C-alpha positions, -999 to +999 in steps of 0.1 A: -587+280+414-584+244+424-571+220+398-582+184+397-562+154+386-583+141+357-564+108+355-578+098+389-614+106+378-637+075+378-655+065+347-679+037+337-661+010+317-692-011+310-727-019+324-738-056+326-770-072+337-757-093+366-734-091+396-718-124+386-707-110+352-695-078+368-674-098+392-658-118+364-649-086+346-635-069+377-614-100+384-600-100+349-592-063+352-575-068+386-554-096+372-542-070+346-533-046+373-563-023+369-583-013+400-620-017+394-652-011+414-687-024+410-717-002+414-754-012+415-750-049+424-779-048+449-803-031+426-796-054+397-809-084+418-842-067+424-871-077+403-887-044+394-904-030+363-870-020+348-841-044+353-811-030+371-776-030+358-742-033+374-716-008+364-679-015+363-659+016+373-623+023+366-599+053+368-600+074+336-563+069+330-569+031+331-598+032+306-580+022+274-560-006+292-593-018+307-610-018+273-581-038+258-583-062+287-620-067+282-614-074+245-586-099+251-608-117+277-640-115+258-646-153+256-642-157+293-665-129+304-693-128+278-729-126+289-745-160+289-780-152+276 
């Protein structure tokens, strides 16, 4: 039986409506030492029936630190609707 390292599993931290907002979040995470990836940026820009969303992906073992980082940077990265 093969064992996996769950701490390196990738999880979705948050989904946002724009690539710009996702980039702000990813930058804040990276400043805190958390590697982050963005998924779905191209589809979010498409004007389709259902709007796309951009997902911010982090390692599972960084999830709590990433959530704390988002909370402490909330004013800087909030959605401007």
